C-alpha positions as CSV (number, residue, x, y, z in Angstrom):
1,M,19.1,39.9,29.9
2,G,19.3,38.0,26.6
3,I,22.2,35.7,27.2
4,R,20.7,32.2,27.6
5,R,21.0,31.5,23.8
6,L,24.4,33.0,23.1
7,S,27.2,30.5,22.7
8,F,31.0,30.9,22.5
9,K,33.2,29.3,19.9
10,S,37.0,29.2,19.2
11,V,37.9,31.1,22.4
12,T,41.7,31.6,22.8
13,G,44.0,33.6,25.0
14,S,47.5,34.7,24.2
15,F,50.1,37.2,25.2
16,V,51.0,40.1,22.9
17,D,53.9,42.4,23.4
18,S,52.8,45.9,22.5
19,G,55.4,48.6,21.8
20,N,53.0,51.2,23.3
21,S,51.6,49.3,26.3
22,G,53.9,46.5,27.3
23,N,52.8,42.9,27.8
24,L,49.1,42.4,27.1
25,F,46.8,39.4,27.4
26,V,44.3,39.1,24.5
27,I,41.2,36.9,24.5
28,R,39.6,36.3,21.1
29,G,36.7,34.3,20.0
30,E,33.3,34.2,18.4
31,I,29.8,34.3,19.8
32,T,26.9,32.8,18.1
33,N,23.3,34.0,18.2
34,D,21.2,30.9,18.9
35,Y,18.0,32.9,19.4
36,P,15.2,32.5,16.8
37,K,15.3,36.3,16.1
38,S,18.1,38.8,15.6
39,R,20.0,40.2,18.6
40,S,21.9,43.5,19.0
41,F,24.5,45.0,21.4
42,I,26.0,41.7,22.7
43,L,28.2,42.4,25.7
44,I,30.9,40.1,26.8
45,K,32.9,40.0,30.1
46,G,36.3,38.5,30.3
47,S,38.0,37.7,33.6
48,I,41.6,36.7,34.4
49,L,42.1,34.4,37.4
50,D,45.1,34.0,39.5
51,D,46.6,30.7,40.7
52,K,44.1,30.6,43.6
53,N,41.2,30.9,41.2
54,Q,40.4,34.5,42.3
55,V,39.4,37.1,39.7
56,V,42.3,39.6,39.4
57,K,41.2,41.5,36.3
58,R,37.8,42.0,34.5
59,K,37.0,43.7,31.2
60,L,33.8,44.3,29.3
61,A,33.7,44.5,25.5
62,Y,31.0,44.5,22.9
63,A,31.1,41.8,20.2
64,G,32.0,42.9,16.7
65,N,35.0,44.9,17.8
66,N,37.9,42.7,16.6
67,F,41.6,43.6,16.3
68,K,44.4,41.9,14.4
69,E,47.6,41.2,16.3
70,E,49.4,44.0,14.4
71,E,46.8,46.5,15.5
72,I,47.1,45.5,19.1
73,K,50.9,45.8,18.9
74,S,50.7,49.3,17.3
75,L,47.5,51.1,18.5
76,P,47.5,53.1,21.8
77,L,45.7,51.2,24.5
78,E,43.2,54.1,25.0
79,K,42.1,53.6,21.4
80,I,41.6,49.9,21.8
81,N,39.7,50.3,25.1
82,K,37.5,52.9,23.5
83,A,36.8,50.7,20.5
84,M,35.9,47.7,22.8
85,K,33.1,49.9,24.3
86,N,31.5,50.6,20.8
87,R,28.2,48.9,21.4
88,Y,27.4,48.8,17.6
89,G,30.7,47.0,16.8
90,M,33.0,47.9,14.0
91,G,31.0,48.4,10.8
92,R,27.8,47.8,12.9
93,K,28.5,44.1,13.1
94,N,26.8,44.0,16.6
95,V,23.5,45.2,15.3
96,D,20.7,42.8,14.2
97,V,22.9,39.7,14.4
98,A,20.9,37.1,12.5
99,P,19.9,33.8,14.1
100,G,22.7,31.3,13.8
101,A,25.2,34.1,12.9
102,K,28.6,34.3,14.6
103,I,30.5,37.5,15.3
104,A,34.1,37.9,16.6
105,F,35.2,39.7,19.7
106,T,38.5,40.8,21.3
107,L,39.2,41.6,24.9
108,V,42.6,43.2,25.7
109,F,44.0,43.3,29.3
110,E,46.9,45.4,30.5
111,D,48.8,45.6,33.8
112,L,48.9,41.9,34.2
113,P,49.5,40.2,37.6
114,K,52.4,37.9,37.9
115,N,50.4,34.9,39.0
116,L,47.7,34.7,36.4
117,S,46.6,31.1,35.6
118,E,43.4,31.1,33.5
119,F,40.7,33.1,32.0
120,T,36.9,33.0,31.5
121,V,34.4,34.6,29.2
122,E,30.7,35.0,29.6
123,A,27.9,36.9,27.9
124,V,26.6,39.7,30.0
125,S,23.6,41.0,28.0
126,S,22.1,41.5,24.5
127,S,19.0,43.3,23.2
128,P,16.4,42.1,20.8
129,G,17.2,43.1,17.2
130,I,14.9,45.1,15.0
131,K,14.8,42.6,12.1
């Protein structure tokens, strides 16, 4: 499904205290298109694992939808979740991603379990670009 040549860079996880939505866990990073041609609609899955290495939360988000910390603190969670589902990415950043190009992504998790211990990210799918 177009994921073999996508690679992650600078992936970090942090807690953000949102005035609207309480304590959130935010995964940020960049994904690189290592295909020889452009790719579009890169979809990423983030998972939060508990202290027994069991997945307790999963989220899907399209690359190219990136939020600053201030936006995460102030925007309603519904708006963030809706934006993460924008397959084109903000400003169409997730369309025709050139070979070798990197685009940022953000995954935001709410209703966190008490015993979370680590997180994972993986590419789920991408489509051939037009260019």
